[in-house]
N, C-alpha and C positions, 0 to 999 in steps of 0.2 A: 692602488692607484686606478686599477681598472674599475673597481666598484664605484669610485667617485665619478669617473667619466661616464659609466653607465647611468648613474643617477642624473647627471647633467643632461645626457641624451634623452632620458625619459622626461625630464622637465621641459626641454626644448620641444620634444614631440607633443607634450600636453599643451604647451602654450600655443604652438602652431595650430593644433586641432581646435583649440578654443577660439582662436582668432578667425580661423576659417569658418567655424560654425556661426560666430557673431556676424561676419561679413555676409554669409549666405542668408542669415535671417534678415539682415537689413535689405538685401536685394529682393527677397521674397516679399517683404512688407511694401517695398517701393513698387513692385510689380502689381500688387493688389490694389493700390490706390489709383483711382481713375476719376477724371473729371466728367466723363460721360455719364449720363443717367441711363440706367438699364430699364427696359420695360419690366413691368411688374411680374409677368409670367416667367421671365428668365431669372429674376431674383428669387421667386418662389421655388423654382426648380433647383436653384443652386444652394438654397439654405440648408442648414443642418437640421434634419428632422428629429434629432435625438431628444430635444426637450419635449416636443409634442408626443413622441413615442413613450417617453418616460411618464409623462402626465397621464396618457391613456392607459399605460400599464398600472399606474398607481390607482386609477379609478376602478379598473377591472379587479385589482387585488382587494380594494375596500369592498366592492360589491360581492366578491366571493366570500369574504369574511363575514359580511352581513348575512349572506345566505346560510353559511355554516352556523352562525349564531341562531338563526331562525329554526334550522333543523335541530340544533341542540336543545332549544327551548321546547320544541315539540317532543323531542325524545325524553326530556325530563318530565313533561306532563304525562307521557305514556309509560313512564318508569323504565325506559330502555337505556337511558343515560343517567349517570350519577349527577347530583346537583353541583358537585365541584367541577366536573368537566363542562357542564352547561354554563356555569358562571365564568369559567376560564374562556370559553368561546365568545361569550358576550363581552367580556373585558377586552379581548383582542380586537373584536369588531369596533368597540367604542373607541379604543386608543387609535386605531388606524383611521377611523372617521375624523376624530379630532385633529390628528396630524394633517390629514388632507385639507381640512377646513382652514388650518393655520397657513398651509402653503398657498391656498387660494387667496386668503386675506393678504398675505405678503405680496403675491403677484398683482393683486388689484391695487394695492398701495403703490407699488412700483410703477404700474401702468398710469395711475393718476398723476404721479410725480413727473413722469416723462411727458404726459400731455400738457401739464402746466408749465413746462420749461419754456423759457423765452429764447428765441434764436438770435 
């Protein structure tokens, strides 16, 4: 009998915590909605820079892979690096550049779609 009451207590606790989380999420969303227009500088300061940082990191990563591929090519020509290692470096650089170009294309498509939206 105590096992059943403990299970019921756990269920009640879980339901109460879920309801509390849902209610707090609703109040947080309501607090964030504002009819006032913020100045651009405040919006820029408040925004999440993670997308810009991720994009910047991706560009730097592609650049470093391109540099490694160039060094590997030079190493193959000087017979310091094997042909397989050189081709592997070039393949990694090519793949990362193609991926970055696809991300850029998708971002530009999304931007154009947003610009063409009617309010």
